[in-house]
C-alpha positions, 0 to 999 in steps of 0.5 A: 484509463488502466486500472493497476491490480493494487487499485483493484485490490484498494476498491475491494476493501473500500467497497467491502461493506462487511469489513469493519473499519478496523478490519479495513485498516488491517487489510491495508496495512498487510498490502503496505507490508507486501508492497513495501517489501518489493519497493525494499527489493527494487532499491536493493537488488538489480530488480527494475527501480520502479515498476509500480511499487512506489505507485502502490505504496502512495495508493495504500498510504492515501487510503490509509489516511482517508481511513483516519490512520497515518502512516508511521515512518521509522526514520530516513532509512524506512527503506 
């Protein structure tokens, strides 16, 4: 099974005992912002429609939920 770069990043955050829950959430939110920007670019340009960015968002959102931080969407046009 192939592990994505995002899965490696998430695992590093998850297993970093030096980070508090708050710091983990902050790192995950930064990753989410970056992944969201790539996802937005993919939907608004001639880029490949799905090069794993949608899966990255799902993985990040799941990790945030596991830490008790719900994901807030801004409405129907969130991309």
